[in-house]
Structures are given as structure tokens and as C-alpha cells.
C-alpha positions in Angstrom: 107.3 117.4 101.4 110.0 120.1 101.9 113.4 118.6 102.8 114.9 120.7 105.5 116.7 118.3 107.7 120.1 119.9 108.3 123.1 119.5 110.5 125.5 122.2 111.6 129.2 121.7 112.3 131.1 124.5 114.0 134.8 124.5 114.5 135.7 126.8 117.3 139.1 127.8 118.7 139.2 130.5 121.4 135.8 131.9 120.5 134.7 132.5 124.1 133.8 136.2 123.6 131.4 135.4 120.7 130.2 131.7 120.9 127.2 132.6 123.2 125.8 134.9 120.5 126.1 132.1 117.9 124.4 129.6 120.3 121.6 132.1 120.9 121.1 132.6 117.2 120.9 128.8 116.4 118.6 128.2 119.4 116.2 130.8 118.1 115.9 129.4 114.6 112.4 128.9 113.2 113.7 125.6 111.8 116.0 123.9 114.3 118.9 121.7 113.1 118.7 118.0 113.6 122.2 118.0 115.1 124.7 120.7 115.9 128.3 119.5 116.4 130.5 122.1 118.1 134.2 121.2 117.8 136.3 122.8 120.4 139.6 122.9 118.6 142.0 123.0 121.5 140.8 126.3 122.9 142.6 127.8 125.9 139.7 130.1 126.9 136.2 129.3 128.0 135.0 128.1 124.5 134.8 124.4 125.6 132.9 125.2 128.8 130.3 127.4 126.9 129.8 124.6 124.4 129.4 122.0 127.1 126.8 124.1 128.9 124.8 124.4 125.6 125.0 120.6 125.1 123.7 120.0 128.6 120.7 122.3 127.8 119.9 120.8 124.4 120.1 117.1 123.4 120.6 118.1 119.7 123.9 119.8 120.5 127.0 117.7 120.8 130.6 118.8 121.6 133.8 117.3 120.5 137.0 118.4 122.3 140.3 118.3 120.4 143.7 118.6 122.2 145.5 121.9 121.8 148.1 121.5 119.0 149.9 124.5 120.5 149.5 126.9 117.6 146.9 128.3 115.2 146.8 126.2 112.0 145.4 128.7 109.5 143.2 127.3 106.7 143.7 123.6 107.1 143.1 123.5 110.9 139.5 124.5 110.6 138.7 121.7 108.1 140.5 119.1 110.3 138.2 120.2 113.1 135.2 120.2 110.8 135.8 116.6 109.8 136.3 115.6 113.5 132.6 116.6 113.9 131.4 115.4 110.5 132.4 111.8 111.3 129.7 111.7 113.9 126.9 112.5 111.5 128.0 111.5 108.0 125.9 108.3 108.0 122.8 110.0 109.4 119.8 111.2 107.4 120.1 114.8 106.5 119.5 117.0 103.5 121.9 119.9 104.1 125.2 120.2 106.0 126.3 123.6 107.2 129.8 124.7 108.1 129.2 127.6 110.5 131.8 129.7 112.3 131.5 130.4 116.0 131.6 134.2 115.9 128.4 134.9 114.0 124.9 136.1 114.9 121.8 136.1 112.7 118.0 136.4 112.6 115.7 133.6 113.7 114.4 133.0 110.2 117.9 132.9 108.7 118.1 129.2 107.8 114.4 129.0 106.8 115.0 131.8 104.3 118.2 130.2 103.0 116.4 126.8 102.5 113.7 128.7 100.6 116.3 129.6 98.0 117.5 126.0 97.7 113.9 124.9 97.1 113.3 127.5 94.5 116.3 126.4 92.5 117.0 122.6 92.4 120.4 123.3 90.7 121.6 125.3 93.7 124.3 123.2 95.4 126.1 125.6 97.7 124.7 128.8 99.3 125.1 131.0 102.4 124.3 134.4 103.8 126.0 137.7 103.3 128.7 138.1 106.0 128.7 141.7 107.5 130.5 143.8 110.0 128.7 146.3 112.2 130.3 149.7 112.0 128.8 152.7 113.8 125.6 150.8 114.1 125.4 150.0 110.4 125.9 146.7 108.6 128.5 146.6 105.9 129.2 143.5 103.7 132.6 142.3 104.7 133.9 141.5 101.2 131.7 143.2 98.6 134.1 142.4 95.8 133.8 138.6 95.9 132.9 136.9 92.6 129.2 136.0 92.2 129.9 132.2 92.6 131.6 132.6 96.0 130.1 131.9 99.4 132.1 133.0 102.4 133.7 130.1 104.3 132.2 131.4 107.6 128.8 130.2 106.5 128.3 127.6 103.8 125.3 125.4 103.3 125.7 122.3 101.1 122.9 120.3 99.5 123.6 116.7 100.2 123.6 115.6 96.5 126.1 118.4 95.7 128.2 117.5 98.8 128.5 113.9 97.7 129.4 114.8 94.1 132.2 117.2 95.0 133.6 114.6 97.4 133.6 116.9 100.5 136.2 119.5 101.3 139.9 119.9 100.6 141.7 119.6 103.9 143.9 122.6 103.3 143.9 126.3 102.7 141.7 127.0 99.6 139.0 124.6 100.6 136.3 127.3 100.4 137.1 128.0 96.7 137.8 124.6 95.4 134.4 123.3 96.6 132.6 126.0 94.5 134.8 125.4 91.5 134.1 121.7 91.5 130.4 122.3 92.1 130.2 124.6 89.1 132.2 122.3 86.9 129.7 119.5 87.7 126.7 121.7 86.8 125.7 123.0 90.2 125.1 126.7 91.0 126.8 128.4 94.0 125.9 131.9 95.3 125.5 134.1 98.3 122.0 135.1 99.4 122.5 138.9 99.7 119.3 139.4 101.5 120.2 137.1 104.4 122.7 138.8 106.7 125.0 137.4 109.3 127.0 139.7 111.7 130.6 138.7 111.9 131.8 139.7 115.4 135.5 139.2 114.5 136.5 140.3 111.0 137.9 137.7 108.6 141.7 137.4 108.9 142.0 139.5 112.1 143.3 136.5 114.1 146.3 136.2 111.7 147.0 139.9 111.0 146.6 141.7 107.7 149.9 140.5 106.0 149.5 136.8 107.0 145.9 136.8 106.0 146.6 138.0 102.4 149.6 135.7 102.1 147.3 132.9 103.2 144.8 133.9 100.5 147.5 134.0 97.8 148.6 130.5 98.9 145.0 129.3 98.7 144.9 130.5 95.1 148.1 128.6 94.3 146.7 125.4 96.0 143.5 125.6 94.1 145.3 126.0 90.8 144.8 129.6 89.7 146.3 130.6 86.3 149.4 132.7 86.9 148.2 135.4 84.4 144.9 135.6 86.1 146.6 135.9 89.5 148.9 138.6 88.2 145.9 140.6 87.0 144.1 140.1 90.3 147.1 141.4 92.2 147.4 144.4 89.8 143.7 145.2 90.3 144.1 145.3 94.1 147.2 147.6 94.1 145.2 150.5 95.5 143.0 148.5 97.9 143.6 149.5 101.5 146.0 148.9 103.1 147.7 150.1 99.9 150.2 147.7 98.4 149.9 145.1 101.2 147.0 143.3 99.7 148.6 142.9 96.3 152.1 142.1 97.7 150.6 139.5 100.2 148.6 137.8 97.5 151.5 137.6 95.1 154.0 136.4 97.7 151.6 133.7 98.9 151.0 132.5 95.4 154.6 132.6 94.1 156.1 131.1 97.2 153.8 128.1 96.8 155.8 127.3 93.7 159.2 128.0 95.3 158.4 125.9 98.4 156.7 123.2 96.3 153.6 123.3 98.5 151.3 120.4 97.8 148.3 121.5 95.7 145.1 120.3 94.2 145.9 117.4 91.9 142.7 117.1 89.9 143.6 118.1 86.4 140.0 118.4 85.2 139.2 120.9 87.9 142.3 123.0 87.2 141.6 122.9 83.5 138.0 124.1 84.1 139.1 126.8 86.6 141.8 128.2 84.3 139.5 128.1 81.3 136.9 130.2 83.2 139.6 132.6 84.3 140.8 133.1 80.8 137.3 133.7 79.6 137.0 136.3 82.3 140.2 138.1 81.2 138.7 138.1 77.6 135.4 139.6 78.9 133.5 136.5 78.0 130.8 134.8 80.0 132.3 132.9 83.0 131.6 132.0 86.6 133.3 135.3 87.4 130.6 137.2 85.5 126.9 137.4 86.5 124.9 135.0 84.3 
């Protein structure tokens, strides 16, 4: 029997302009989730009301309302909200847990097609669709330069066995890289399903601004445990990526300031050792999780 019992957890903060489209997409799925927990993370707009309306219409939708902390907590805030919803379903029977953003829309067969990929490959632990922006009526992949093992944080599907083995998510910036590193270290595969598209109605990082977004990404690389040499090469490779100079400078500043400010980081030596070994293999043009295998 095919195992397709899944739950969705959606942290949402001030997503009033887009949440209805996400709700319509989930409602129309050919395989409906067992539970969908929408976590209103202290929104000051109509997000909470829209979510409550959906919950009244569907008994498989539940809403959690968190108080407004008074500011946007980039990176870690979304995972705090995620776990606020996860505690409601962690002891229930499910085969996949999905972290899904509240500003996405996708085709009715999206989850069915994603689960087909998991069923084809029992070693696949984490997967998700290709996140796209619509420009002039055409879809364009939002981050085409991501490494092959990476699945965008906006849409991540975890097989339960893999979820249990990696011990859930880091409650800080960098969570959506550390999960994949740990999964690969433990023998799981992680990848994006490039044929399954989701439309992102608000580009990644736009809420924080370009500079803050890249600083956040650099800080995430520090927290996860990137090798300094690999990080330097990464920044050098992005020198001419638009907006020119900002990407590299933001990444490097976020990374180096992590050391200077003594920001707490991932303290799992075996994971850091594995990550840095793979990064050095990549720099030496050897097979690694950064190269298609």
C-alpha cells in the first residue's frame, strides 16, 4: 500500500495578500493532507482571519495564533512558529511532514507527483518542488544556482524516517541547509523535483531587503559550519552576481561577523567534519554532494 499520509505546517506572518492562493492550492490537491496547521505568527494584517475562515470550512485545517513579538525574526522565527504547529501533530500517524510557506501556489497534482518521487527512491529523505517567480507571464526558477542537494526552505517534504534520524530542524538561521547536510551524512538523498513547480508570490528575501537577506545567508553558512576557504571561494564566485558586489559583501560580512560576535552555531562535530570534507572535495573537483552524482 502506498504511504501518502502527510501533514503540512505553514508559518505565516503578514501573508494576507497571498495566503488565499496557498489555501486554494492545498484545497485542490488530488491527495489531501491529513492535517494542515497554519501558524499565524503574530500577524498585524488579515492573515489570521483568512486562516480562521479556512479552518471553519475544513475540519482538517487548524490554526494556531501566536502573539506579535513586535518585530520580524528572520530565520529563527519561522522555525519557532513551525514547532508551535508541529507539537499538535508530532504524535499522530503520518508518513511525511511538509514545511510550506504561505505565499505559494501550485498545481492540483503537486503533492501526488512529489510523493511519486519518494516512492520511486526509498533512499530519498527530503524533497520539494522548484520555486519559481512569474515574470512577464513566464516562470523562472528563483535560484537556479543552488547545489543539487538543496531543497528550498519555502517547500520541504520530509520522509518520517529521515525526519526522525536528523532529529528535526535547527531552531535558527541555517536550518534549511543543516537538515540536508545531516540527511546526506546519514545516507539519505535530498533533491529538488525540477519538474514540479511552485509560484512564489513574494521573492525570497524581499521582506528583509537585499543587503539584510545576503547577510542572513552568510550568517547561516557560519552557523551551519562552512569551511572558511570554501566560503571565501563562494563569495569570490558571486562577485559579479547582481546586484554587483552586494551579494559577495553581504555573504562575507554575515559569515565573518558570526565569528566576531561569537554567534552560537551548530555544535555537532561529526556534521561539521562531514560538511567541510565535502566542501574540500568540491574545491578539488572531486565527487561530493555539491556535484551531480
